[in-house]
ZAMARGU-4260 file (C-alpha; in steps of 0.2 Angstrom, whole numbers, plus 5000, padded with zeros to 4 digits):
<rodrens>
0) 5555/5450/5551 | 5561/5457/5535 | 5555/5447/5519 | 5567/5443/5505 | 5568/5439/5488
5) 5575/5421/5483 | 5579/5425/5464 | 5589/5441/5471 | 5598/5430/5485 | 5603/5416/5471
10) 5607/5430/5460 | 5620/5439/5472 | 5628/5423/5480 | 5631/5417/5461 | 5638/5433/5456
15) 5648/5435/5475 | 5658/5417/5470 | 5660/5421/5451 | 5667/5439/5457 | 5676/5433/5467
20) 5683/5420/5455 | 5685/5432/5441 | 5695/5444/5452 | 5707/5428/5458 | 5708/5423/5440
25) 5712/5443/5435 | 5726/5444/5449 | 5733/5428/5443 | 5734/5432/5424 | 5738/5452/5429
30) 5752/5445/5439 | 5759/5430/5425 | 5757/5445/5413 | 5768/5456/5421 | 5780/5443/5422
35) 5779/5437/5405 | 5782/5455/5398 | 5796/5459/5409 | 5805/5443/5404 | 5803/5447/5385
40) 5808/5466/5388 | 5823/5460/5400 | 5828/5446/5383 | 5827/5462/5373 | 5839/5470/5382
45) 5850/5454/5380 | 5848/5455/5363 | 5855/5471/5360 | 5868/5470/5370 | 5874/5455/5359
50) 5871/5466/5345 | 5883/5479/5353 | 5897/5466/5356 | 5897/5466/5337 | 5901/5484/5336
55) 5913/5485/5352 | 5923/5470/5345 | 5923/5477/5327 | 5927/5495/5331 | 5938/5491/5346
60) 5952/5503/5340 | 5940/5515/5335 | 5932/5519/5349 | 5934/5537/5356 | 5936/5543/5372
65) 5918/5550/5378 | 5910/5547/5362 | 5891/5550/5357 | 5882/5539/5344 | 5871/5551/5336
70) 5855/5540/5332 | 5839/5545/5321 | 5824/5544/5329 | 5828/5545/5348 | 5814/5549/5360
75) 5811/5548/5378 | 5807/5529/5374 | 5822/5524/5365 | 5832/5510/5374 | 5848/5521/5379
80) 5867/5510/5378 | 5884/5514/5385 | 5901/5504/5380 | 5912/5508/5397 | 5929/5503/5401
85) 5934/5495/5417 | 5938/5509/5426 | 5921/5517/5423 | 5925/5530/5411 | 5913/5528/5398
90) 5919/5526/5378 | 5903/5527/5369 | 5886/5531/5374 | 5868/5535/5364 | 5863/5553/5366
95) 5850/5550/5376 | 5861/5538/5388 | 5870/5549/5404 | 5889/5554/5400 | 5892/5543/5418
100) 5890/5525/5420 | 5873/5519/5425 | 5880/5508/5437 | 5897/5507/5445 | 5907/5496/5451
105) 5903/5486/5436 | 5894/5468/5437 | 5885/5458/5426 | 5866/5455/5426 | 5851/5467/5427
110) 5849/5482/5438 | 5836/5495/5443 | 5842/5511/5443 | 5832/5527/5444 | 5823/5529/5427
115) 5831/5514/5419 | 5831/5494/5422 | 5849/5490/5413 | 5858/5477/5406 | 5877/5474/5412
120) 5887/5462/5401 | 5908/5461/5397 | 5911/5462/5380 | 5920/5443/5377 | 5932/5450/5363
125) 5937/5467/5372 | 5939/5474/5389 | 5923/5483/5389 | 5908/5482/5399 | 5890/5484/5388
130) 5876/5492/5397 | 5858/5493/5389 | 5845/5503/5398 | 5827/5506/5395 | 5817/5519/5402
135) 5806/5514/5418 | 5790/5523/5412 | 5791/5513/5395 | 5791/5498/5404 | 5778/5501/5417
140) 5766/5507/5402 | 5770/5491/5394 | 5767/5480/5408 | 5750/5490/5411 | 5744/5490/5393
145) 5747/5472/5393 | 5739/5468/5409 | 5722/5480/5406 | 5721/5470/5389 | 5718/5454/5397
150) 5710/5460/5413 | 5698/5473/5404 | 5688/5458/5396 | 5685/5451/5415 | 5681/5468/5419
155) 5667/5469/5406 | 5661/5452/5409 | 5654/5454/5427 | 5639/5465/5422 | 5636/5454/5406
160) 5638/5440/5420 | 5623/5448/5431 | 5614/5450/5417 | 5615/5433/5410 | 5613/5423/5428
165) 5599/5436/5432 | 5589/5431/5418 | 5593/5411/5420 | 5590/5411/5437 | 5572/5421/5435
170) 5565/5408/5422 | 5573/5394/5433 | 5562/5399/5446 | 5546/5405/5436 | 5537/5389/5439
175) 5541/5393/5458 | 5531/5411/5455 | 5519/5401/5448 | 5515/5391/5463 | 5517/5407/5473
180) 5504/5417/5463 | 5493/5403/5463 | 5494/5399/5482 | 5492/5420/5486 | 5476/5419/5476
185) 5468/5405/5490 | 5458/5411/5501 | 5440/5410/5511 | 5433/5411/5494 | 5443/5401/5484
190) 5450/5385/5491 | 5450/5375/5473 | 5466/5365/5472 | 5478/5372/5462 | 5481/5365/5444
195) 5495/5357/5437 | 5510/5369/5433 | 5521/5358/5427 | 5532/5360/5440 | 5551/5353/5444
200) 5551/5338/5455 | 5558/5349/5469 | 5543/5358/5468 | 5531/5346/5465 | 5531/5338/5482
205) 5526/5356/5489 | 5512/5358/5476 | 5505/5340/5480 | 5506/5345/5500 | 5497/5362/5497
210) 5484/5354/5488 | 5480/5340/5501 | 5481/5357/5514 | 5467/5366/5504 | 5457/5349/5501
215) 5458/5346/5520 | 5455/5365/5525 | 5438/5364/5514 | 5429/5351/5522 | 5434/5359/5538
220) 5426/5373/5534 | 5411/5366/5526 | 5409/5354/5543 | 5410/5370/5552 | 5398/5380/5544
225) 5386/5364/5543 | 5388/5364/5563 | 5385/5382/5565 | 5371/5380/5556 | 5363/5364/5563
230) 5368/5370/5580 | 5360/5386/5578 | 5344/5377/5576 | 5347/5364/5588 | 5351/5375/5601
235) 5341/5388/5601 | 5323/5379/5601 | 5329/5371/5617 | 5333/5384/5623 | 5320/5396/5620
240) 5309/5382/5629 | 5318/5383/5643 | 5316/5399/5645 | 5298/5399/5642 | 5294/5388/5655
245) 5304/5397/5667 | 5296/5412/5664 | 5278/5405/5667 | 5286/5396/5682 | 5292/5415/5687
250) 5275/5420/5685 | 5268/5406/5695 | 5278/5410/5708 | 5278/5427/5710 | 5275/5435/5724
255) 5279/5418/5735 | 5297/5411/5744 | 5302/5404/5728 | 5299/5422/5717 | 5316/5428/5718
260) 5325/5412/5715 | 5315/5408/5698 | 5317/5427/5692 | 5335/5421/5694 | 5335/5406/5683
265) 5325/5417/5670 | 5340/5430/5670 | 5352/5416/5670 | 5342/5406/5655 | 5342/5424/5645
270) 5361/5426/5649 | 5364/5407/5641 | 5355/5412/5626 | 5364/5426/5623 | 5381/5419/5625
275) 5375/5404/5614 | 5370/5417/5600 | 5386/5424/5601 | 5396/5411/5601 | 5386/5404/5585
280) 5390/5423/5577 | 5409/5418/5581 | 5410/5403/5574 | 5400/5409/5559 | 5412/5425/5556
285) 5427/5414/5558 | 5421/5400/5545 | 5425/5413/5531 | 5405/5415/5526 | 5406/5433/5527
290) 5418/5433/5511 | 5405/5430/5498 | 5406/5443/5485 | 5390/5449/5484 | 5384/5468/5480
295) 5371/5476/5493 | 5365/5495/5501 | 5373/5495/5517 | 5360/5509/5523 | 5344/5499/5525
300) 5353/5487/5536 | 5358/5502/5547 | 5340/5510/5546 | 5333/5492/5550 | 5344/5489/5565
305) 5338/5505/5573 | 5323/5503/5572 | 5324/5484/5580 | 5333/5491/5593 | 5322/5506/5594
310) 5305/5497/5596 | 5314/5484/5607 | 5321/5494/5621 | 5311/5511/5618 | 5317/5518/5634
315) 5335/5514/5630 | 5348/5527/5623 | 5342/5536/5608 | 5350/5532/5591 | 5353/5544/5578
320) 5361/5540/5560 | 5368/5556/5551 | 5372/5551/5530 | 5379/5566/5524 | 5366/5566/5510
325) 5371/5548/5504 | 5357/5539/5495 | 5364/5521/5492 | 5382/5515/5501 | 5385/5498/5492
330) 5397/5486/5498 | 5402/5468/5491 | 5401/5453/5506 | 5387/5444/5515 | 5372/5454/5519
335) 5369/5444/5533 | 5386/5442/5540 | 5386/5463/5537 | 5369/5463/5549 | 5378/5452/5561
340) 5395/5464/5561 | 5383/5482/5563 | 5372/5471/5576 | 5385/5468/5587 | 5392/5486/5586
345) 5375/5495/5591 | 5374/5482/5607 | 5391/5486/5612 | 5387/5506/5612 | 5369/5501/5619
350) 5378/5488/5634 | 5393/5501/5637 | 5389/5518/5633 | 5380/5532/5643 | 5361/5530/5643
355) 5359/5549/5644 | 5369/5553/5629 | 5362/5540/5615 | 5372/5533/5603 | 5378/5543/5584
360) 5380/5533/5570 | 5389/5544/5555 | 5392/5536/5537 | 5402/5548/5529 | 5403/5551/5512
365) 5423/5547/5512 | 5418/5528/5515 | 5418/5527/5534 | 5406/5522/5546 | 5409/5528/5564
370) 5398/5521/5581 | 5401/5534/5593 | 5395/5532/5613 | 5398/5541/5626 | 5408/5533/5643
375) 5422/5535/5653 | 5438/5533/5644 | 5446/5517/5642 | 5465/5512/5648 | 5476/5510/5632
380) 5482/5494/5638 | 5463/5487/5636 | 5461/5495/5618 | 5476/5483/5612 | 5467/5467/5618
385) 5448/5473/5615 | 5445/5463/5601 | 5451/5447/5607 | 5436/5434/5613 | 5430/5437/5631
390) 5440/5454/5636 | 5427/5466/5641 | 5431/5486/5644 | 5425/5485/5662 | 5421/5470/5672
395) 5405/5476/5679 | 5399/5480/5659 | 5384/5468/5652 | 5389/5457/5640 | 5402/5441/5636
400) 5415/5451/5629 | 5411/5442/5611 | 5404/5457/5602 | 5418/5465/5595 | 5428/5449/5592
405) 5416/5443/5583 | 5415/5463/5572 | 5435/5461/5571 | 5433/5443/5562 | 5420/5450/5550
410) 5429/5464/5545 | 5447/5454/5542 | 5438/5445/5532 | 5431/5456/5521 | 5447/5466/5518
415) 5440/5479/5528 | 5448/5491/5543 | 5441/5494/5560 | 5450/5507/5573 | 5445/5510/5590
420) 5446/5524/5599 | 5444/5530/5618 | 5444/5545/5623 | 5436/5552/5606 | 5447/5563/5598
425) 5446/5581/5605 | 5437/5576/5621 | 5442/5567/5638 | 5428/5553/5638 | 5418/5541/5624
430) 5420/5528/5613 | 5420/5529/5595 | 5423/5513/5581 | 5427/5517/5563 | 5423/5504/5551
435) 5427/5506/5530 | 5425/5491/5518 | 5438/5487/5504 | 5426/5491/5489 | 5412/5503/5490
440) 5402/5512/5480 | 5392/5528/5485 | 5378/5538/5477 | 5373/5555/5482 | 5357/5561/5485
445) 5351/5571/5469 | 5350/5588/5477 | 5370/5584/5481 | 5374/5581/5463
</rodrens>
């Protein structure tokens, strides 16, 4: 599932609401401003017509036919006017007005015509009509400016509001971020309770619940480790005693009719011993012991395991190791658990590999350790589940299917990586396991420095 940020979602949600409200506010204010500006400009047309009423009434006899009043400072934004006879003839007009009546037939009120919005009124003292027109572009320009003056602060406020909302949300979420950091730092090696963080009441219950869970988990892991340690002693000794007795009995009954049965008992007892050992190793691997942060050299462990298996089975497959002139390979973890890890890897190669080809262990200067054995290539479907408990690559192979599960758990808890490939790259057969560790330090031999 794709992860998402609580802070980003809150900021986005708040800004969407604020933006929506501001848009509605801007549209409302813009419409109201346009209405008010239009009304004020219409009032100015009425006021001009009233003043022209006085002019028309005071100079009725002197109004010439199609006269033009030349006014100074007239431009394209200046109001235009006409004094029109009832017949539609223009008696007097400004120089920026057309020689024909703006509106005909004459009807009092406001009219929108091409390039002008005009107001028509009948003179009370004369038979003439007074028409006052305002250029349309001037009116639109005035409305745009008024609306822009109102809307522009709202538009400028949007990025400011984003910054303020984000700052406020991040400050409000700081306790939650601190709690997240503290929870993220908890793991197999750190199960200490989270200290007091001065959290709000909504998060304080989470804090208390996490501390309770950590305490219960710490006790459970301690109990599991104690069980693994105690049961290792309590189970090994009786099984070892049972194996010794069955071997003595087998020697005594060898050659008799009961010899085959006692030999089967000895083999089954050995199988129980191996399975018990693996179960105890799996229990220890999953308990978190492997997360101890101790620095040690890996190469002596590998050499010790190679010597052990070479001595244990001198007729077994040869084990070869190539170190690329590395003198020391330091890693961090638990030395005993790391020994269990590579013991299972070597046993897996011995049990499932071709006895005639042997086992190759390659330690590279890049920090990779490859364990390679020859065998028939495995089905890709098996490779995806081969690290699960009780899963084996071959149903006829020796072992209980726990070795790679133990290895996978230890590697995961040490924050390492493990890759499995079959066949070996560039070949049609074989099986290779590559492991690497998060923190390592390699020292080369002096001759290679």
